[in-house]
C-alpha positions in Angstrom: 107.8 291.3 162.4 110.7 293.7 162.6 114.2 292.9 161.3 117.2 295.1 161.9 120.6 294.4 160.3 123.9 296.3 160.2 127.3 295.7 158.7 130.5 297.4 157.7 133.1 296.9 155.0 136.6 298.3 155.3 138.8 298.9 152.3 142.4 299.8 152.4 143.9 300.9 149.0 147.6 301.5 148.5 148.3 302.8 145.1 151.6 303.5 143.4 152.2 304.9 139.9 155.8 304.8 138.4 156.5 306.6 135.2 159.5 305.3 133.4 159.3 308.2 130.9 159.3 311.1 133.4 161.1 309.2 136.1 158.5 310.1 138.7 156.5 308.2 141.3 153.1 309.0 142.7 151.7 307.2 145.8 148.4 307.3 147.6 146.8 305.2 150.2 143.4 305.5 151.8 141.3 303.6 154.4 137.5 303.7 153.8 134.8 302.5 156.2 131.5 301.6 154.5 128.6 301.0 156.9 125.3 299.5 155.9 122.0 299.5 157.8 118.7 297.9 157.0 115.2 297.9 158.5 112.4 295.6 157.3 108.9 295.3 158.7 106.5 292.6 157.8 103.1 294.4 157.9 101.2 291.3 156.9 102.1 287.9 155.5 102.1 289.4 152.0 103.4 292.9 152.6 106.9 293.8 153.5 108.3 297.3 153.8 112.0 298.2 154.1 114.5 301.0 154.4 118.2 300.7 153.5 121.3 302.9 153.8 124.7 302.1 152.5 128.0 303.9 152.0 129.7 303.2 148.7 133.2 303.7 147.5 135.2 303.5 144.2 138.9 303.8 144.3 140.7 306.8 142.9 143.8 306.4 140.8 146.1 307.7 138.1 145.6 308.7 134.5 148.4 308.0 132.0 149.1 311.7 131.8 147.7 315.1 132.5 145.6 316.7 129.8 143.4 319.7 129.3 140.4 317.5 130.3 141.8 315.7 133.3 144.7 315.7 135.8 147.3 313.0 136.3 145.3 311.8 139.4 141.6 311.4 140.0 139.9 311.4 143.3 138.1 308.4 144.9 134.3 308.4 144.6 132.0 308.1 147.6 128.2 307.6 147.7 125.5 307.7 150.3 122.7 305.4 149.1 119.2 305.6 150.5 116.3 303.3 149.5 112.7 302.9 150.7 110.5 300.1 149.3 107.6 297.8 149.6 107.2 294.2 148.4 103.8 292.7 148.0 102.1 289.6 146.7 98.5 288.7 145.9 96.3 285.8 144.8 98.4 283.1 146.5 101.6 284.6 145.1 100.3 284.7 141.5 100.9 288.5 141.5 104.1 290.0 142.8 104.2 293.8 142.9 107.3 295.6 144.2 108.1 299.3 144.4 111.0 301.4 145.6 112.4 304.9 145.7 116.0 305.8 146.0 118.5 308.6 146.4 122.2 308.4 145.7 124.4 311.3 146.9 127.8 311.4 145.1 131.0 313.0 146.3 133.7 313.2 143.6 131.6 311.3 141.0 134.0 309.8 138.5 133.5 310.6 134.8 135.5 309.3 131.9 136.3 311.0 128.6 138.4 310.5 125.5 141.3 312.6 124.1 141.6 312.0 120.3 145.1 313.3 119.9 148.4 311.4 119.5 148.5 309.3 121.5 144.8 308.9 122.0 144.0 308.2 125.7 141.0 307.7 128.0 141.0 309.5 131.3 138.9 310.1 134.4 137.9 313.4 136.1 135.6 314.2 139.0 132.4 316.2 139.7 132.6 317.6 143.2 129.0 316.9 144.0 126.2 315.2 142.1 123.1 313.0 142.8 120.8 310.5 141.2 117.2 309.9 142.5 114.6 307.7 141.1 111.7 305.3 141.3 111.4 301.7 140.3 108.3 299.5 140.0 108.0 295.9 138.9 105.1 293.4 138.6 105.0 289.7 137.8 101.8 287.9 137.0 101.5 284.1 136.8 98.5 283.8 134.6 98.6 280.1 134.5 101.0 277.4 135.7 102.7 277.7 132.3 102.6 281.4 131.5 104.2 284.3 133.3 103.9 288.0 132.4 106.3 290.6 133.7 106.8 294.3 133.5 108.9 297.0 135.1 109.3 300.8 134.9 111.9 303.1 136.3 112.7 306.8 136.3 116.1 308.4 137.1 117.0 312.0 137.7 120.7 312.7 137.6 122.1 316.1 138.4 125.5 317.7 138.8 125.1 319.7 142.0 128.6 321.2 141.8 131.1 320.7 139.0 133.1 322.2 136.2 134.1 321.1 132.7 137.1 322.4 130.7 136.1 323.4 127.1 138.6 324.2 124.4 138.3 327.6 122.9 141.0 327.7 120.2 141.1 324.2 118.7 140.6 325.5 115.2 144.2 326.8 115.4 145.3 323.3 116.7 145.6 324.8 120.1 144.6 322.0 122.5 145.5 323.8 125.8 143.6 327.1 125.7 140.3 326.5 127.4 137.5 328.0 129.5 136.2 326.4 132.7 132.5 326.0 132.4 130.3 325.7 135.4 128.0 322.7 134.7 126.2 322.8 138.1 122.5 322.0 137.6 123.1 320.1 134.4 122.2 316.4 133.9 125.0 314.0 134.9 126.3 312.1 131.8 125.4 308.5 131.2 122.3 308.6 133.4 119.4 306.9 131.6 116.2 308.9 132.1 113.8 306.0 132.1 113.6 302.2 131.6 110.5 300.3 130.6 110.4 296.5 130.2 107.5 294.1 129.4 107.6 290.5 128.5 106.2 287.0 128.7 107.8 283.7 129.6 106.1 280.3 129.1 106.8 276.6 129.4 104.7 273.6 128.3 105.0 269.9 128.6 104.4 268.2 125.3 104.7 264.7 126.8 106.6 263.0 129.6 109.9 263.3 127.7 109.7 266.8 126.1 109.0 270.4 126.9 108.9 273.6 124.9 109.3 277.2 126.1 108.9 280.7 124.7 110.3 284.0 125.9 110.0 287.5 124.5 110.7 290.9 126.1 110.8 294.5 124.9 113.2 296.8 126.7 112.8 300.6 126.2 115.6 303.0 127.3 115.0 306.7 127.7 117.4 309.5 126.6 120.8 310.0 128.2 123.4 312.7 127.8 126.9 311.9 126.8 128.5 315.1 128.0 128.1 317.5 131.0 127.4 320.4 128.6 124.1 318.7 127.5 125.1 319.1 123.8 125.0 315.4 122.8 122.5 312.8 123.9 121.2 309.3 123.0 117.6 309.4 121.9 115.2 306.8 123.4 115.2 303.3 121.8 113.6 299.9 122.2 115.2 296.5 122.0 113.2 293.3 121.5 114.7 289.9 122.3 113.1 286.5 122.0 113.9 282.8 122.3 112.3 279.4 121.9 113.7 276.3 123.7 112.9 272.7 123.2 114.0 269.8 125.4 113.7 266.1 124.7 115.1 263.9 127.4 118.7 265.0 127.8 118.9 267.0 124.6 118.2 270.8 124.4 117.8 273.1 121.5 117.6 276.9 122.0 116.8 279.3 119.2 117.3 282.9 120.0 117.3 286.4 118.4 118.6 289.6 119.9 117.6 293.1 118.7 114.8 291.6 116.6 114.0 294.8 114.7 117.6 295.9 114.2 117.3 299.0 116.4 120.3 301.4 116.0 121.8 303.3 118.9 125.2 304.1 120.3 126.8 302.0 123.0 129.5 304.6 123.5 129.9 308.2 122.3 132.7 310.7 122.8 132.2 314.4 121.7 135.5 314.8 120.0 134.3 317.5 117.6 135.6 320.0 120.2 139.1 319.0 119.0 138.3 319.6 115.4 137.6 315.9 114.6 134.4 314.0 113.9 132.6 312.8 117.1 133.6 309.2 118.0 130.9 306.7 118.5 130.6 302.9 118.9 127.4 301.6 117.4 125.4 298.7 118.8 125.4 295.1 117.6 122.8 294.6 114.9 120.2 291.8 114.8 121.8 288.5 115.7 120.4 285.0 115.5 121.7 281.9 117.1 121.2 278.2 118.0 122.4 276.6 121.2 122.6 272.9 121.5 123.1 271.1 124.8 123.2 267.5 126.2 122.9 266.7 129.8 124.9 263.7 131.0 
Protein backbone atom coordinates (compact mmCIF):
# COMPACT_ATOMS: atom_id res chain seq x y z
CA UNK A 1 0.00 0.00 0.00
CA UNK A 2 2.95 2.32 0.53
CA UNK A 3 4.99 3.70 -2.35
CA UNK A 4 8.19 5.67 -1.80
CA UNK A 5 10.04 7.31 -4.66
CA UNK A 6 13.01 9.64 -4.94
CA UNK A 7 14.98 11.29 -7.68
CA UNK A 8 17.42 14.05 -8.41
CA UNK A 9 18.03 16.42 -11.29
CA UNK A 10 21.34 18.21 -11.75
CA UNK A 11 21.66 21.38 -13.82
CA UNK A 12 24.92 22.99 -14.82
CA UNK A 13 24.51 26.44 -16.34
CA UNK A 14 27.43 28.29 -17.88
CA UNK A 15 26.40 31.79 -18.88
CA UNK A 16 28.34 34.43 -20.77
CA UNK A 17 27.32 37.95 -21.78
CA UNK A 18 29.44 39.93 -24.23
CA UNK A 19 28.65 43.59 -24.80
CA UNK A 20 29.97 44.93 -28.09
CA UNK A 21 28.99 48.47 -27.05
CA UNK A 22 30.80 48.67 -23.71
CA UNK A 23 33.41 46.07 -24.63
CA UNK A 24 32.78 44.12 -21.44
CA UNK A 25 32.19 40.46 -20.70
CA UNK A 26 30.25 38.92 -17.81
CA UNK A 27 30.43 35.23 -16.96
CA UNK A 28 28.64 33.05 -14.49
CA UNK A 29 28.33 29.33 -13.92
CA UNK A 30 26.37 27.35 -11.37
CA UNK A 31 25.67 23.72 -10.50
CA UNK A 32 22.27 23.03 -8.95
CA UNK A 33 21.06 19.80 -7.35
CA UNK A 34 17.29 19.39 -7.31
CA UNK A 35 16.07 16.42 -5.26
CA UNK A 36 12.52 15.12 -5.31
CA UNK A 37 10.74 12.83 -2.82
CA UNK A 38 7.28 11.34 -2.85
CA UNK A 39 5.21 9.20 -0.48
CA UNK A 40 1.90 7.65 -1.47
CA UNK A 41 -0.35 5.48 0.68
CA UNK A 42 -3.35 3.56 -0.68
CA UNK A 43 -5.73 3.66 2.27
CA UNK A 44 -8.43 1.76 0.39
CA UNK A 45 -8.96 0.79 -3.21
CA UNK A 46 -10.61 4.17 -3.83
CA UNK A 47 -8.62 6.46 -1.52
CA UNK A 48 -5.00 7.49 -2.10
CA UNK A 49 -3.06 9.98 0.01
CA UNK A 50 0.29 11.45 -0.96
CA UNK A 51 3.02 13.87 0.10
CA UNK A 52 5.54 15.43 -2.28
CA UNK A 53 8.63 17.57 -1.95
CA UNK A 54 10.70 18.98 -4.79
CA UNK A 55 13.47 21.53 -5.21
CA UNK A 56 12.97 23.90 -8.14
CA UNK A 57 15.37 26.12 -10.05
CA UNK A 58 15.19 28.86 -12.67
CA UNK A 59 18.39 30.13 -14.23
CA UNK A 60 19.72 33.60 -13.50
CA UNK A 61 21.04 35.77 -16.29
CA UNK A 62 21.74 39.19 -17.68
CA UNK A 63 19.57 42.16 -18.51
CA UNK A 64 20.45 44.24 -21.56
CA UNK A 65 21.62 47.06 -19.30
CA UNK A 66 21.40 48.31 -15.73
CA UNK A 67 18.54 50.70 -14.95
CA UNK A 68 16.94 52.26 -11.89
CA UNK A 69 14.64 49.22 -11.68
CA UNK A 70 17.08 46.36 -12.17
CA UNK A 71 20.77 45.59 -12.33
CA UNK A 72 22.75 44.22 -15.24
CA UNK A 73 22.50 40.72 -13.73
CA UNK A 74 19.70 38.93 -11.93
CA UNK A 75 20.00 36.02 -9.53
CA UNK A 76 18.82 32.43 -10.11
CA UNK A 77 15.51 31.53 -8.49
CA UNK A 78 15.13 28.56 -6.14
CA UNK A 79 11.96 27.01 -4.75
CA UNK A 80 11.16 24.43 -2.12
CA UNK A 81 7.81 22.89 -3.07
CA UNK A 82 5.63 20.97 -0.62
CA UNK A 83 2.31 19.29 -1.38
CA UNK A 84 -0.15 17.11 0.54
CA UNK A 85 -3.14 15.59 -1.18
CA UNK A 86 -5.84 12.97 -1.34
CA UNK A 87 -7.39 11.35 -4.41
CA UNK A 88 -10.74 9.57 -4.09
CA UNK A 89 -13.37 7.92 -6.27
CA UNK A 90 -16.93 6.78 -5.60
CA UNK A 91 -19.85 5.00 -7.27
CA UNK A 92 -17.70 2.74 -9.41
CA UNK A 93 -15.49 5.69 -10.47
CA UNK A 94 -18.45 7.81 -11.58
CA UNK A 95 -17.35 10.47 -9.08
CA UNK A 96 -13.69 11.49 -8.82
CA UNK A 97 -12.86 13.94 -6.03
CA UNK A 98 -9.30 15.21 -5.48
CA UNK A 99 -7.91 17.75 -2.99
CA UNK A 100 -4.47 19.15 -2.27
CA UNK A 101 -2.70 21.85 -0.28
CA UNK A 102 0.69 23.24 -1.21
CA UNK A 103 3.38 25.63 -0.06
CA UNK A 104 6.13 27.09 -2.27
CA UNK A 105 9.05 28.84 -0.59
CA UNK A 106 10.96 31.14 -2.99
CA UNK A 107 14.54 32.33 -2.77
CA UNK A 108 15.33 35.21 -5.15
CA UNK A 109 11.92 35.08 -6.84
CA UNK A 110 12.28 36.61 -10.30
CA UNK A 111 10.02 39.49 -11.35
CA UNK A 112 9.97 41.31 -14.66
CA UNK A 113 9.17 44.94 -15.39
CA UNK A 114 9.18 47.39 -18.28
CA UNK A 115 11.17 50.59 -18.73
CA UNK A 116 9.33 52.90 -21.20
CA UNK A 117 12.31 55.11 -22.04
CA UNK A 118 14.39 55.15 -25.21
CA UNK A 119 15.25 52.44 -25.85
CA UNK A 120 12.37 50.65 -24.09
CA UNK A 121 13.50 47.46 -22.40
CA UNK A 122 12.19 44.59 -20.30
CA UNK A 123 14.22 43.50 -17.33
CA UNK A 124 14.22 41.11 -14.40
CA UNK A 125 14.87 41.76 -10.72
CA UNK A 126 14.61 39.59 -7.59
CA UNK A 127 12.74 39.48 -4.30
CA UNK A 128 15.00 38.01 -1.64
CA UNK A 129 12.30 35.85 -0.04
CA UNK A 130 8.67 35.16 -0.93
CA UNK A 131 6.10 32.39 -0.74
CA UNK A 132 2.90 31.09 -2.31
CA UNK A 133 0.54 28.79 -0.42
CA UNK A 134 -2.78 27.47 -1.56
CA UNK A 135 -5.50 24.88 -1.81
CA UNK A 136 -6.97 23.10 -4.84
CA UNK A 137 -10.05 20.91 -5.14
CA UNK A 138 -11.54 19.25 -8.21
CA UNK A 139 -14.51 17.00 -8.85
CA UNK A 140 -15.66 15.09 -11.92
CA UNK A 141 -19.08 13.45 -12.11
CA UNK A 142 -20.02 11.01 -14.86
CA UNK A 143 -23.78 11.50 -14.74
CA UNK A 144 -24.41 9.08 -17.59
CA UNK A 145 -22.28 7.24 -20.11
CA UNK A 146 -22.60 10.32 -22.33
CA UNK A 147 -22.41 13.31 -19.98
CA UNK A 148 -19.60 14.43 -17.66
CA UNK A 149 -19.77 17.37 -15.27
CA UNK A 150 -16.60 18.86 -13.82
CA UNK A 151 -15.67 21.65 -11.43
CA UNK A 152 -12.59 22.91 -9.62
CA UNK A 153 -11.67 25.63 -7.18
CA UNK A 154 -8.35 26.98 -6.01
CA UNK A 155 -7.08 29.67 -3.65
CA UNK A 156 -3.61 31.19 -3.66
CA UNK A 157 -1.88 33.42 -1.13
CA UNK A 158 1.29 35.02 -2.45
CA UNK A 159 3.45 37.13 -0.14
CA UNK A 160 6.76 38.95 -0.41
CA UNK A 161 8.50 37.91 2.79
CA UNK A 162 11.57 40.05 2.21
CA UNK A 163 12.06 42.41 -0.71
CA UNK A 164 12.46 45.99 -1.92
CA UNK A 165 11.31 48.05 -4.90
CA UNK A 166 12.94 51.17 -6.37
CA UNK A 167 10.35 53.94 -6.85
CA UNK A 168 11.15 57.11 -8.81
CA UNK A 169 10.72 60.35 -6.86
CA UNK A 170 11.54 63.07 -9.41
CA UNK A 171 10.19 61.79 -12.73
CA UNK A 172 8.15 64.99 -13.25
CA UNK A 173 11.48 66.73 -13.89
CA UNK A 174 12.48 63.99 -16.34
CA UNK A 175 14.85 62.62 -13.72
CA UNK A 176 14.81 58.85 -14.12
CA UNK A 177 17.56 58.01 -11.66
CA UNK A 178 16.53 59.63 -8.36
CA UNK A 179 14.53 57.09 -6.40
CA UNK A 180 13.61 55.76 -2.99
CA UNK A 181 13.99 52.14 -1.94
CA UNK A 182 10.60 50.93 -0.69
CA UNK A 183 10.36 47.95 1.62
CA UNK A 184 7.56 45.81 0.14
CA UNK A 185 7.88 42.98 2.65
CA UNK A 186 4.43 41.69 3.58
CA UNK A 187 2.83 42.81 0.31
CA UNK A 188 1.21 40.46 -2.17
CA UNK A 189 3.62 39.08 -4.74
CA UNK A 190 2.75 40.35 -8.25
CA UNK A 191 1.03 38.11 -10.82
CA UNK A 192 -0.34 35.74 -8.16
CA UNK A 193 -3.98 35.00 -9.01
CA UNK A 194 -5.97 35.00 -5.78
CA UNK A 195 -8.51 32.36 -6.80
CA UNK A 196 -9.64 30.18 -9.71
CA UNK A 197 -13.05 28.61 -10.18
CA UNK A 198 -14.01 26.42 -13.12
CA UNK A 199 -17.23 24.59 -13.93
CA UNK A 200 -18.33 22.84 -17.10
CA UNK A 201 -19.95 19.94 -18.89
CA UNK A 202 -18.74 17.61 -21.62
CA UNK A 203 -21.03 15.26 -23.57
CA UNK A 204 -20.90 12.86 -26.52
CA UNK A 205 -23.78 11.07 -28.22
CA UNK A 206 -23.98 8.48 -30.95
CA UNK A 207 -26.53 9.47 -33.59
CA UNK A 208 -26.09 6.22 -35.51
CA UNK A 209 -23.32 3.76 -36.25
CA UNK A 210 -21.53 6.29 -38.49
CA UNK A 211 -21.95 9.60 -36.72
CA UNK A 212 -21.54 11.23 -33.28
CA UNK A 213 -22.12 14.68 -31.88
CA UNK A 214 -20.51 16.27 -28.83
CA UNK A 215 -20.97 19.42 -26.75
CA UNK A 216 -18.55 21.16 -24.40
CA UNK A 217 -18.93 24.35 -22.35
CA UNK A 218 -16.97 25.70 -19.42
CA UNK A 219 -16.85 28.87 -17.33
CA UNK A 220 -13.50 29.90 -15.90
CA UNK A 221 -13.39 32.62 -13.23
CA UNK A 222 -10.10 34.23 -12.23
CA UNK A 223 -9.72 36.22 -9.02
CA UNK A 224 -7.85 39.48 -8.60
CA UNK A 225 -4.11 39.79 -9.02
CA UNK A 226 -1.69 42.65 -8.45
CA UNK A 227 0.56 43.86 -11.23
CA UNK A 228 3.11 45.59 -8.99
CA UNK A 229 4.71 45.01 -5.58
CA UNK A 230 3.39 48.34 -4.25
CA UNK A 231 -0.19 47.01 -4.60
CA UNK A 232 -1.23 50.12 -6.55
CA UNK A 233 -2.52 48.35 -9.67
CA UNK A 234 -4.50 45.16 -9.89
CA UNK A 235 -6.57 43.08 -12.28
CA UNK A 236 -10.17 42.78 -11.12
CA UNK A 237 -11.85 39.34 -11.18
CA UNK A 238 -13.28 38.20 -14.52
CA UNK A 239 -15.01 35.16 -16.01
CA UNK A 240 -14.41 33.54 -19.40
CA UNK A 241 -16.91 31.21 -21.08
CA UNK A 242 -15.78 28.90 -23.89
CA UNK A 243 -17.87 26.40 -25.84
CA UNK A 244 -17.66 24.00 -28.76
CA UNK A 245 -19.80 21.56 -30.73
CA UNK A 246 -18.22 18.75 -32.72
CA UNK A 247 -19.82 16.45 -35.25
CA UNK A 248 -18.22 13.38 -36.79
CA UNK A 249 -19.48 11.40 -39.75
CA UNK A 250 -17.30 8.43 -40.68
CA UNK A 251 -13.87 10.02 -41.39
CA UNK A 252 -15.10 13.61 -41.54
CA UNK A 253 -15.12 15.95 -38.53
CA UNK A 254 -16.60 19.43 -38.07
CA UNK A 255 -15.83 21.43 -34.93
CA UNK A 256 -17.59 24.74 -34.19
CA UNK A 257 -16.07 26.73 -31.33
CA UNK A 258 -16.27 30.07 -29.57
CA UNK A 259 -13.83 31.53 -27.07
CA UNK A 260 -14.71 34.34 -24.64
CA UNK A 261 -18.40 34.00 -25.50
CA UNK A 262 -19.53 37.14 -23.63
CA UNK A 263 -16.62 39.33 -24.78
CA UNK A 264 -15.17 39.74 -21.28
CA UNK A 265 -12.49 42.44 -21.11
CA UNK A 266 -9.34 42.17 -19.03
CA UNK A 267 -5.62 42.79 -19.29
CA UNK A 268 -3.25 40.00 -20.25
CA UNK A 269 -0.26 42.18 -19.33
CA UNK A 270 0.01 45.47 -17.47
CA UNK A 271 3.05 47.65 -16.73
CA UNK A 272 2.69 50.60 -14.29
CA UNK A 273 4.65 53.12 -16.37
CA UNK A 274 2.79 56.18 -14.99
CA UNK A 275 5.69 56.42 -12.54
CA UNK A 276 7.82 57.61 -15.49
CA UNK A 277 5.31 60.28 -16.48
CA UNK A 278 3.66 58.17 -19.22
CA UNK A 279 0.32 56.45 -19.41
CA UNK A 280 0.32 52.94 -17.98
CA UNK A 281 0.99 50.30 -20.60
CA UNK A 282 -1.46 47.43 -20.96
CA UNK A 283 -2.08 44.57 -23.37
CA UNK A 284 -5.81 43.80 -23.60
CA UNK A 285 -7.18 40.32 -24.10
CA UNK A 286 -8.50 38.80 -27.30
CA UNK A 287 -12.21 39.57 -27.79
CA UNK A 288 -14.87 37.03 -28.67
CA UNK A 289 -13.61 34.69 -31.41
CA UNK A 290 -15.48 32.12 -33.45
CA UNK A 291 -14.09 29.35 -35.57
CA UNK A 292 -14.73 26.20 -37.59
CA UNK A 293 -12.26 23.31 -37.79
CA UNK A 294 -12.63 20.70 -40.51
CA UNK A 295 -10.80 17.38 -40.42
CA UNK A 296 -10.56 14.19 -42.42
CA UNK A 297 -9.05 10.99 -41.10
CA UNK A 298 -7.30 8.81 -43.68
